[in-house]
N, C-alpha and C positions, 0 to 999 in steps of 0.2 A: 256636802250641802249642794243643792241644785242652784242653777243660775236663777237670777231674778225673773219673775213672771214677765212674759212678753219677749224675753230674750231668745232668739232663734239662731241656730248654727247655719253657716253658709259654707258650702264646699268651695275651696279655691280651685280655680280653673287652670292656674299656672303657678309655678314655683320659681322664685328668683334664684340666681346663682348662690347667694348666701344661704338660702334655705336648703338648697340641694346639698351644699357642702355640710351643713349641720346635720341633715338627715343621714348622709353617708357616714359621718363620724359616729353617729348613734348606732348605725348598723354594725360598723366595725368593732364597736365596744362590746357587742354581744359575745359572751364566752370568755372575756378577759376577766380574770379573778379580780374582785374588788372594784370593778368598774360600775358606774351608775348611768343608766340610760336617761337621756333627756325625756321630759314628760310635760305635756300641755296642762295647764291649770286654769281654772276660772278666776278671773279678777273682777270683783264688783266695785264699781265707782262709788266712792265715799260721797254721799250727798252733801256732807258738811264742807267738803273741799272739792267742789266742782263748780266751775265758772264758765259760762258761754257768753262772750261779749261780741258786739258788732260795732263797726265804725263806718259812717257814710258821710260824705261831704255835704254840708248844708249850703247849697247854691254858691259854693266857693269861698264862703266866709270862714267857716270853721267846721270841724268834724263833729257830728252828733254821735255820741257814744251811748250805747245801751246794752242791756243784758236780758237773758231769759232766766227767771228765777226758779223755775221748776223743770227738772230734767233728771234722768236716771239711765242706767244701763250697765252692761258688763261685756267682757270679751274673754275669749279663750286664747292663751298665749303660751308658747314654749320658750321660756327665757333663755335656756342654754342654746337652742337652735335659732333663736330669734325669728320664730315662725308664728304668725297669727293664723288661726283656723276659723275664727268667727268673732263677730262683734255687733252690738246693736245699741244705739242710743236714741231715746225718745224724749222730745222736748215739747212741753205744753205751750202752744202758740200764744195763748192769752196771758201768759206770765211775762210778757215783754215789759220791760221797764227802762225808761230813759230819763226819769226824774222830772216828767212833765205830764200831768194827767191828760190834758187835751191831746197832746201829741200821741200818747200811748193809746188812747181811745181810737184815734184815727189809724194808727198802725194796725190795730186789731181788726178794723172793719174791712169791707170788701175791696177797698182801694189797694190794700197791701196784703196782710197775712190772712184775712178772711177766716178768723179764728173759729167762728161758729160753724162754718161749713167744713173747715179743715182744722180740727182742734189739735192735731199732733204733727210735729215735724220730726222725721225719722231719718237717721243715718245708719246704714248697714254696711259694715266693712267687708270688702271682697278680697283684699290682698295687702300684704306689707312687704316692702322691699327695703331691707337695711342698707344704709349707705356707709355707716360707721358704727362703732360700739355705742354711740351717743344718739342715734336716730336714723331716720330714713323717710320714705315716702309711703303714706297710708292712702290706699285707694278705697273708694266705696261709692254707694248710691245714696243720694240725698232726695228724700221725698218731701216736697213742699207744694202747697196749693194743689195737691192731688197729682202732681207730675213727678216723675222720677228721672234724674239725670246723674251721670257720673261726676265725681269730684275727686281731687287729689289734695291731700293735706301734707304739709311739711311737719314732721313729728320729731320731737326731741325728748330723749330720755334724760331727765334731770337727776334722778336718784333711784336706786333700787336697794332697799335695806329694810331691816326690821324696824318698825316704828319705835321711837325712843320712849313713848309713854302711852297711856290709854290702851288701846287694843293690842299693841306690841306685835302685830302680825307683819309679815313681809309685805311691803308696799312699793308700788311703782309710782313715781312722780313724773308726769308727762305734760308737755306743752305742744299744742298743734295750732296751725294757722293756715288760712287759704283766702283767696279772693274769688268770689262768684259774681256772675252777672244775673241779677234778679229777673231780667227779661226772659232768660232761658226757661224759667219756671212760670212764665206768663204774668209776672208782676210788672206791668208796663205803665202804671199810673205815674203821671208827672215826669216821664222820661223827657229829657231836654231841659227840664228845670232842676230836677234832682238826678244825680248820676246813676248809671246802671250798676257800677261796681260797689259791692259791699264787702268789706274786710271782716273776716271771722277770726276770733282768737279764743282758744279753749285751754283751760288749765284743769288738770285732773290728778287726783290721788286715787289709785286703784288698789284694793286690798285683796291679797291672795286668799282664796277660799280653801278650806280643808278638803 
């Protein structure tokens, strides 16, 4: 099965030590009877188990927490070598939700997300550096308000197993987080009143494709 429409592959410009080790092991396995080479597979993000949340301080009183309700994507990953070769997530900007209609309308307008002019927020993965068996650093490019800048997310692998019901396919459970400065993407409205820093938290179940 092909990856979801709009998903494009990105060639990695560098390989981490862990990835090089994994590739070397795969090469050495060639010719050994009974050995199985590592192989990258496409993983499609399950839209029913995909959450993108943000948190930003509201003038120091409390954190405003919101979500984006419409998003999708996939990635190509070699689980044995722990090597990512591509990945793309597209978020619909006008799907922002913070449980307050007036605030959400304001966030969608030109002061913040400018959803009419820039309807999609796009993250494209460029590299993954495993730190342990349970996670690592995911690097990529985030396009927001028509500007693209690098970001690095802390990634945790929560579980990798066959799903116990439903589709029963091999599934990765992932958590990722980072903090960005909105001004880097030109979102400067109300700086000095509202903070520059926005915390992003992402929860993913990704299903291995045949």
